[in-house]
C-alpha positions in Angstrom: -46.6 -11.0 2.8 -46.2 -12.0 7.0 -43.0 -14.3 5.9 -41.3 -11.6 4.3 -42.2 -9.9 7.5 -40.1 -13.0 9.1 -37.2 -13.2 7.0 -36.7 -9.9 6.6 -36.7 -9.1 10.5 -34.7 -12.5 10.9 -32.2 -10.3 8.5 -32.1 -8.0 10.6 -31.4 -9.6 13.5 -28.5 -12.4 11.8 -26.9 -8.8 10.5 -27.3 -7.7 13.9 -25.7 -10.5 16.0 -23.1 -11.0 13.1 -21.9 -7.1 14.4 -22.1 -7.7 17.7 -20.0 -11.0 17.6 -17.0 -9.6 15.0 -17.2 -5.8 18.1 -16.8 -8.4 21.1 -13.9 -10.0 19.3 -10.3 -9.2 22.4 -8.1 -6.6 19.6 -4.7 -8.3 18.1 -1.7 -8.1 20.5 0.6 -4.8 19.1 3.7 -5.4 17.7 6.6 -4.4 19.6 8.5 -1.4 17.6 11.2 -3.3 14.8 14.7 -2.3 14.2 15.4 -1.5 10.7 19.0 0.0 11.6 21.0 -2.4 10.1 18.8 -2.6 6.8 20.3 -0.9 4.1 16.8 0.7 3.1 13.5 0.7 4.1 10.4 1.0 2.2 8.0 3.0 4.3 5.3 2.8 2.2 4.5 1.9 -1.4 0.9 2.0 -3.2 -0.1 1.2 -5.8 -3.4 2.2 -8.2 -4.2 1.2 -11.3 -7.4 2.9 -13.4 -9.3 0.9 -16.7 -11.3 2.3 -18.9 -13.6 2.3 -21.0 -12.1 2.2 -24.7 -9.6 -0.2 -23.4 -6.6 2.8 -21.9 -5.1 2.7 -18.7 -3.1 4.2 -15.8 -0.6 2.3 -13.2 0.5 4.3 -10.0 2.8 3.4 -8.5 4.3 5.9 -5.5 7.3 4.7 -3.2 9.2 6.1 0.1 11.8 4.6 0.5 14.3 5.5 3.3 18.3 5.0 2.2 20.0 4.1 4.8 23.4 2.6 3.1 26.0 3.9 0.7 25.1 0.2 -0.9 21.1 1.6 -1.1 22.4 4.9 -2.8 24.0 2.7 -5.1 20.7 1.0 -6.3 18.4 3.0 -6.3 21.4 5.6 -8.2 19.4 4.9 -11.3 15.4 3.6 -11.2 14.7 1.0 -14.8 11.2 0.8 -15.4 10.2 -1.6 -17.3 7.3 -0.8 -20.3 6.0 -2.2 -23.6 7.7 1.6 -25.8 5.2 0.0 -28.7 2.0 0.4 -27.1 3.2 1.7 -23.2 5.1 5.2 -22.7 6.3 6.1 -19.4 5.6 9.7 -17.7 8.0 10.5 -14.8 5.1 13.0 -13.3 7.1 13.4 -9.4 10.2 12.0 -8.0 11.7 14.0 -4.2 15.0 13.6 -2.7 15.4 14.7 0.9 19.3 15.3 2.5 18.9 13.6 5.7 20.4 16.1 8.6 22.7 12.5 9.2 25.2 10.9 7.0 25.4 7.6 6.2 27.9 6.0 8.6 30.3 4.0 7.1 
């Protein structure tokens, strides 16, 4: 029994030491604000969630927020293409929102 208490104490002390060592590391340097004004589009958010069920079915959810900044990007994103196997997959577009900017493109 004393060996188990010693090992438990050693484990707690080592976990505490690792926590303190991580807390003392300096914060990472801040990155400069990137300038994306010259880009045709900017992906502001990209989120993917995949869920598998026990019966073999699954769901893949893709969520994007893209800031379109040029006419060429409007043409590129004017038609969205999602490849899938129609024999055993289905595609459901649940939600789409297009927000128009008050600023027109300056081409």
